[in-house]
C-alpha positions in Angstrom: 45.6 102.0 90.1 49.1 102.7 91.3 50.4 102.6 87.7 47.9 105.1 86.6 48.9 107.4 89.4 52.6 107.1 88.5 51.8 107.8 84.8 49.8 110.9 85.7 52.7 112.1 87.9 55.1 111.5 85.0 52.7 113.5 82.7 52.7 116.4 85.2 56.5 116.4 85.3 56.8 116.2 81.5 54.3 119.1 81.0 56.2 121.2 83.6 59.4 120.5 81.8 57.8 121.4 78.5 56.6 124.7 79.9 60.0 125.4 81.4 61.9 124.7 78.1 59.3 126.6 76.0 59.6 129.7 78.3 63.4 129.4 78.3 63.5 129.3 74.5 61.5 132.6 74.5 63.9 134.1 77.0 61.2 134.4 79.6 62.7 135.4 83.0 60.0 133.4 84.8 60.6 130.1 83.1 61.2 128.3 86.4 58.0 129.7 87.8 56.0 128.6 84.8 57.5 125.1 84.9 56.7 124.7 88.5 53.2 126.1 88.2 52.3 123.8 85.3 54.0 120.8 87.0 52.2 121.2 90.3 48.9 122.8 89.4 48.3 121.3 86.0 46.2 122.5 83.2 44.9 125.9 84.4 48.4 127.5 84.7 49.3 125.7 81.4 46.4 127.4 79.6 47.3 130.8 81.1 51.0 130.3 80.0 49.9 129.5 76.5 47.8 132.6 76.4 50.5 135.0 77.5 53.7 133.3 76.3 54.1 135.5 73.2 52.7 138.7 74.6 55.9 140.2 76.2 57.9 140.4 72.9 55.6 143.1 71.4 56.4 145.8 73.9 59.3 148.0 74.7 60.0 150.9 77.1 60.5 154.4 75.8 64.1 155.4 76.6 62.9 159.0 77.0 59.9 158.7 79.4 59.8 155.0 80.3 56.3 154.4 78.9 55.6 150.8 77.8 54.3 150.8 74.2 54.1 148.6 71.2 57.3 147.8 69.4 55.7 148.7 66.1 54.7 152.2 67.1 56.6 154.8 65.1 56.9 157.0 68.1 56.1 156.9 71.8 52.4 157.7 72.4 53.3 159.7 75.6 56.3 161.9 74.7 56.6 161.5 70.9 60.2 160.2 70.9 60.9 158.0 67.9 61.0 154.3 68.5 64.4 152.8 68.3 64.9 149.2 67.4 65.6 147.2 70.5 68.8 145.4 71.0 68.3 141.8 70.2 68.6 139.5 73.2 68.9 136.3 71.3 69.1 133.0 73.3 71.7 130.8 71.6 69.9 127.7 73.0 66.4 128.7 71.9 66.1 126.1 69.2 67.4 123.3 71.4 65.0 124.3 74.3 62.1 124.5 71.9 62.9 121.0 70.6 63.0 119.7 74.2 59.7 121.4 75.0 58.0 119.7 72.0 59.6 116.3 73.0 58.4 116.5 76.6 54.9 117.6 75.5 54.7 114.8 72.9 55.8 112.2 75.4 53.2 113.5 77.9 50.4 113.4 75.4 51.4 109.8 74.3 51.4 108.7 78.0 47.9 110.2 78.5 46.7 108.4 75.4 48.1 105.0 76.5 46.6 105.5 80.0 43.2 106.3 78.6 43.4 103.3 76.2 44.4 101.0 79.0 41.6 102.2 81.2 39.0 101.7 78.4 40.3 98.1 77.8 40.1 97.3 81.5 36.6 98.8 81.7 35.4 96.8 78.7 37.0 93.6 80.2 35.3 94.3 83.5 31.9 94.8 81.9 32.3 91.7 79.8 33.2 89.6 82.9 30.3 91.0 84.9 27.8 90.3 82.0 29.1 86.7 81.6 28.8 86.0 85.3 25.3 87.5 85.5 24.1 85.0 82.8 25.4 82.0 84.8 27.9 81.1 82.2 31.4 80.5 83.6 34.4 79.6 81.4 
């Protein structure tokens, strides 16, 4: 039981690291927050992060009036100022951080699979030993 608890703790840490590195690769200023939320609180913040992780890149602020609108609008819907291409804020470590995120996520999923498989094997062994004992046959 203690081994299962340690494996699940390791899975939480790996998922938190995966969320952190994924958010960092997307230049998300809240990467640390997402890593901690996913690491401590588990799957619900992870699902929320996956839903919103690509949403911030499609908006920009109008330099004329400050209205937040889609990057692909030809002009600002509020003041009509033409949309200017945003300055690219490219993260030079984005590819490396994305690889780390995939690695941590893969290791976490493999650990969950191994844990579930071990639990099934133990359960089947337990059921088999109980059924053998209930028939009065002892080996």
